[in-house]
C-alpha positions as CSV (number, residue, x, y, z in Angstrom):
1,M,73.3,170.1,124.0
2,S,74.6,172.1,121.0
3,E,72.1,174.7,119.6
4,F,73.0,173.3,116.1
5,K,72.1,169.7,116.9
6,D,69.7,168.3,114.3
7,K,69.7,171.7,112.4
8,V,69.8,171.1,108.6
9,V,72.7,173.1,107.2
10,V,73.4,173.6,103.5
11,I,76.9,174.8,102.6
12,T,77.8,175.5,99.0
13,G,81.4,175.1,97.8
14,A,82.1,172.9,100.8
15,G,84.5,170.5,99.2
16,G,87.5,172.3,100.5
17,G,88.8,175.4,102.2
18,L,86.4,177.6,104.0
19,G,83.3,175.6,103.1
20,K,84.8,172.3,104.3
21,A,85.9,173.9,107.6
22,H,82.3,175.2,108.1
23,A,80.8,171.8,107.2
24,L,83.1,169.8,109.6
25,E,82.3,172.1,112.5
26,F,78.6,172.2,112.0
27,A,78.6,168.4,111.8
28,R,80.8,168.1,114.9
29,R,78.1,170.0,116.7
30,G,75.3,167.6,115.6
31,A,74.0,169.4,112.5
32,K,72.8,167.5,109.4
33,V,74.9,168.9,106.6
34,V,74.4,169.1,102.9
35,V,77.9,169.4,101.4
36,N,77.6,171.0,98.0
37,D,80.6,171.2,95.7
38,L,81.0,171.0,91.9
39,G,84.5,169.7,92.5
40,G,86.0,171.9,89.8
41,S,89.2,173.9,89.6
42,G,89.6,177.4,91.0
43,D,88.5,179.0,87.8
44,G,85.2,177.0,87.8
45,T,86.0,174.4,85.2
46,G,85.8,170.6,85.6
47,S,84.2,168.5,88.2
48,G,85.2,166.0,90.8
49,D,84.4,164.1,94.1
50,A,85.4,166.8,96.6
51,A,81.9,166.8,98.2
52,D,82.0,163.0,98.6
53,K,85.3,163.2,100.4
54,V,84.0,165.7,102.9
55,V,80.9,163.7,103.5
56,D,83.0,160.6,104.1
57,E,85.1,162.5,106.7
58,I,82.0,163.7,108.5
59,R,80.5,160.2,108.6
60,A,83.7,158.7,109.7
61,A,83.6,161.0,112.7
62,G,80.0,160.0,113.5
63,G,78.3,162.9,111.8
64,T,75.4,163.1,109.3
65,A,75.9,164.5,105.8
66,I,75.0,164.1,102.2
67,A,76.8,165.3,99.0
68,N,75.4,167.4,96.2
69,K,77.6,168.2,93.1
70,A,75.4,170.7,91.3
71,S,76.6,174.1,90.2
72,V,75.1,177.0,92.0
73,S,75.3,179.1,88.8
74,S,72.5,177.0,87.3
75,K,69.0,177.7,88.5
76,E,68.2,174.0,88.3
77,G,71.4,173.1,90.0
78,A,70.8,175.5,92.8
79,K,67.2,174.2,93.3
80,S,68.6,170.6,93.4
81,I,70.8,171.5,96.4
82,I,67.8,172.5,98.5
83,D,65.6,169.7,97.1
84,D,68.3,167.2,98.2
85,A,68.3,168.7,101.7
86,V,64.5,168.5,101.9
87,N,64.4,164.9,100.6
88,A,67.1,163.7,103.0
89,F,66.3,165.8,106.1
90,G,62.9,167.4,105.7
91,T,63.8,171.1,105.5
92,V,66.6,173.7,105.6
93,H,67.4,175.8,108.7
94,I,70.8,177.3,107.8
95,L,72.2,178.2,104.4
96,V,75.9,179.2,104.0
97,N,76.5,180.6,100.5
98,N,80.2,179.9,100.1
99,A,80.8,178.7,96.6
100,G,83.2,180.8,94.5
101,I,85.7,181.0,91.8
102,L,88.4,183.5,90.6
103,R,89.1,184.8,87.1
104,D,91.5,187.6,88.1
105,K,92.7,190.1,85.5
106,T,92.9,193.9,85.3
107,F,89.8,195.4,83.9
108,K,91.6,196.3,80.7
109,K,92.5,192.7,80.0
110,L,89.3,191.1,81.5
111,T,87.0,189.4,79.0
112,L,83.3,189.7,79.4
113,D,83.1,185.9,79.7
114,D,85.4,186.2,82.8
115,W,83.0,188.9,84.1
116,D,79.9,186.8,83.5
117,I,81.1,183.5,85.0
118,V,82.3,185.2,88.2
119,M,79.1,187.1,88.6
120,D,77.1,183.9,87.9
121,V,78.8,181.8,90.5
122,H,79.2,184.4,93.3
123,L,76.2,186.7,93.1
124,N,73.7,184.9,91.0
125,G,74.6,181.6,92.6
126,S,74.0,182.9,96.0
127,A,70.7,184.4,94.9
128,Y,69.6,181.2,93.2
129,V,70.2,178.9,96.2
130,T,68.8,181.5,98.7
131,H,65.7,181.9,96.5
132,A,65.1,178.1,96.6
133,A,65.5,178.0,100.4
134,W,63.6,181.1,101.2
135,P,60.0,179.7,101.1
136,L,61.0,176.9,103.5
137,M,62.4,179.3,106.0
138,Y,59.5,181.7,105.5
139,E,56.9,179.0,106.3
140,Q,58.7,177.5,109.3
141,N,59.4,181.0,110.7
142,Y,63.1,180.3,111.0
143,G,66.1,180.7,108.9
144,R,69.8,181.7,109.0
145,I,71.6,182.8,105.9
146,V,75.2,183.7,105.4
147,L,76.4,185.5,102.2
148,T,80.1,185.4,101.6
149,S,81.7,188.7,100.6
150,S,85.3,189.8,100.6
151,T,87.5,192.7,101.5
152,S,88.1,192.8,97.7
153,G,84.4,193.9,97.3
154,I,84.1,196.1,100.4
155,F,87.4,197.9,100.1
156,G,88.6,197.0,96.6
157,N,91.6,195.0,95.3
158,F,93.7,195.5,92.1
159,G,92.8,193.0,89.4
160,Q,89.5,191.8,90.8
161,S,86.9,194.0,89.3
162,N,84.6,191.0,88.5
163,Y,85.1,189.4,91.9
164,G,84.9,192.7,93.8
165,A,81.7,193.7,92.1
166,A,80.1,190.3,92.8
167,K,81.2,190.5,96.4
168,M,80.0,194.0,97.0
169,G,76.7,192.8,95.6
170,M,76.3,190.5,98.6
171,L,75.9,193.5,100.8
172,G,73.1,194.9,98.7
173,L,71.3,191.5,98.7
174,M,71.8,191.2,102.5
175,N,70.4,194.7,103.1
176,V,67.2,193.9,101.4
177,L,66.7,190.3,102.6
178,E,67.3,191.1,106.3
179,K,64.4,193.5,106.1
180,E,62.2,191.2,104.1
181,G,62.9,188.2,106.5
182,A,62.7,190.0,109.8
183,A,59.1,189.3,110.5
184,K,59.7,185.6,109.8
185,N,62.8,185.2,112.0
186,I,65.0,184.9,109.0
187,R,68.4,186.5,109.8
188,V,70.8,187.3,107.0
189,N,74.4,188.3,107.5
190,T,77.5,188.7,105.4
191,L,81.0,187.2,105.9
192,A,84.2,188.7,104.6
193,P,86.8,186.0,105.3
194,A,90.6,185.8,105.1
195,A,92.2,182.3,104.9
196,E,94.7,180.2,103.1
197,T,92.7,178.3,100.5
198,R,93.3,176.9,97.0
199,L,91.5,180.0,95.5
200,I,94.1,182.3,97.1
201,G,96.7,180.1,95.4
202,T,95.4,181.0,92.0
203,I,96.3,184.7,92.5
204,P,99.7,185.5,90.9
205,G,102.5,185.7,93.4
206,R,100.5,184.0,96.2
207,E,101.8,180.6,97.1
208,V,99.7,178.5,99.5
209,N,99.4,174.9,100.6
210,P,95.7,174.3,101.0
211,D,96.3,170.7,102.3
212,N,98.5,172.1,105.1
213,P,97.7,175.8,105.6
214,D,99.6,178.1,107.8
215,P,98.0,177.6,111.3
216,M,97.3,181.3,111.5
217,R,95.7,181.4,108.1
218,H,93.7,178.2,108.5
219,P,90.1,178.3,107.2
220,K,88.8,177.0,110.5
221,L,89.7,180.3,112.1
222,V,86.9,181.9,110.1
223,T,84.2,179.4,111.1
224,P,83.4,180.8,114.6
225,A,82.0,183.9,112.8
226,V,79.8,181.7,110.7
227,L,78.5,179.9,113.7
228,L,77.7,183.2,115.4
229,M,75.8,184.4,112.3
230,C,73.8,181.2,112.3
231,S,73.0,180.8,116.0
232,D,69.6,181.1,117.5
233,D,70.5,184.5,118.8
234,A,72.2,185.6,115.6
235,P,72.4,189.3,114.6
236,T,71.0,190.3,111.3
237,G,72.2,192.7,108.6
238,K,75.8,192.6,109.8
239,V,79.1,192.4,107.9
240,I,81.7,190.5,109.9
241,L,85.3,190.3,108.8
242,A,87.1,187.1,110.0
243,G,90.5,185.5,109.6
244,N,93.8,184.9,111.2
245,G,92.2,184.7,114.6
246,R,90.9,188.3,114.2
247,F,87.2,189.5,113.9
248,S,85.7,192.8,113.3
249,C,82.5,194.5,111.9
250,A,82.2,196.7,108.8
251,A,79.3,199.1,108.1
252,V,78.3,201.9,105.7
253,F,78.6,205.4,107.2
254,N,77.0,208.6,106.0
255,N,77.7,212.2,107.0
256,E,75.2,214.9,107.6
257,D,73.3,216.2,104.6
258,L,74.0,219.5,103.0
259,V,70.6,221.2,102.5
260,F,70.0,223.6,99.6
261,G,66.9,225.1,98.1
262,A,65.2,224.0,94.9
263,D,67.5,226.2,92.8
264,V,70.8,224.7,93.9
265,S,73.6,225.0,91.3
266,Y,76.9,223.3,90.7
267,E,78.6,226.4,92.1
268,D,76.7,226.2,95.3
269,L,77.8,222.6,95.8
270,L,81.4,223.4,94.8
271,G,81.5,226.0,97.5
272,K,80.7,223.3,100.1
273,K,82.9,220.6,98.6
274,D,85.1,220.2,101.6
275,Q,82.1,219.9,103.9
276,L,80.5,217.4,101.6
277,L,83.5,215.1,101.5
278,D,84.3,215.4,105.3
279,M,83.5,212.1,106.9
280,S,85.0,212.9,110.3
281,K,81.6,213.1,112.0
282,A,79.8,210.5,109.9
283,T,77.6,207.9,111.6
284,E,76.4,204.5,110.6
285,G,73.4,204.3,108.3
286,W,71.7,206.4,105.7
287,G,71.9,210.0,106.9
288,W,68.8,211.4,105.2
289,L,66.6,208.5,106.4
290,R,68.1,208.6,109.9
291,Q,67.4,212.3,110.2
292,L,63.8,211.8,109.0
293,R,63.1,209.1,111.5
294,A,64.6,211.2,114.3
295,R,62.3,214.1,113.3
296,Q,59.3,211.8,113.2
297,K,60.1,210.5,116.7
298,G,60.5,214.0,118.0
């Protein structure tokens, strides 16, 4: 029996691309799926019946699903997604924050409206939906949450300052939530996917066919990482890169502290500049805290 059978899974932005691939696979494994999608275009405008189509496909295959067409960028809309899950299935076990849009421009040409809407959908939207689901998971002593980041946030990408900032924000949110949820068996991880989707097709110079993607760029090749992060034995606090049949982990590294006295000057630090910037012996985690804990154990 699948470990996902009868689990209630909420997936935002599941009307196509990555979210749809996740929804179909969870449903195939017996989960009860809430398919959320506004049905708008890649820049976040408009609405449509994308969620209904995915629900129809799941039901036609014998699965269980309902549609929700609210926007994650609205506090009320985000809450309605979780409310619909509870009304239909009683609770929420798994939340995959996948909804997103693009408004790509260089920072010089970017309008603050383009900044705000991308932050609202990606970062605020993920926080809003997670905030609505959190009390349920806390009380039932079980929850699995995926935040969707991007290499554009982790490593940077030209012309995506708004998107990159929002996506890097996912790591900060994860780092706190995985600590706050640990005692209640709530595990929180972050996905950085790569796939051929309609959003990728909005980037200048990138041509894709989301209805018939390149087999090695298919969104379904990302989904195994999502299942791993949502399993009963899931890790927590991890960043997993997935796409093109390849998987890896990313982490923050810190080198050893330079220790000065209370009268340290700019000149003192300048004299140690090369040592400060040398990451050749850096290790994962926050160096100062890691060293403090090591001394406490010793």
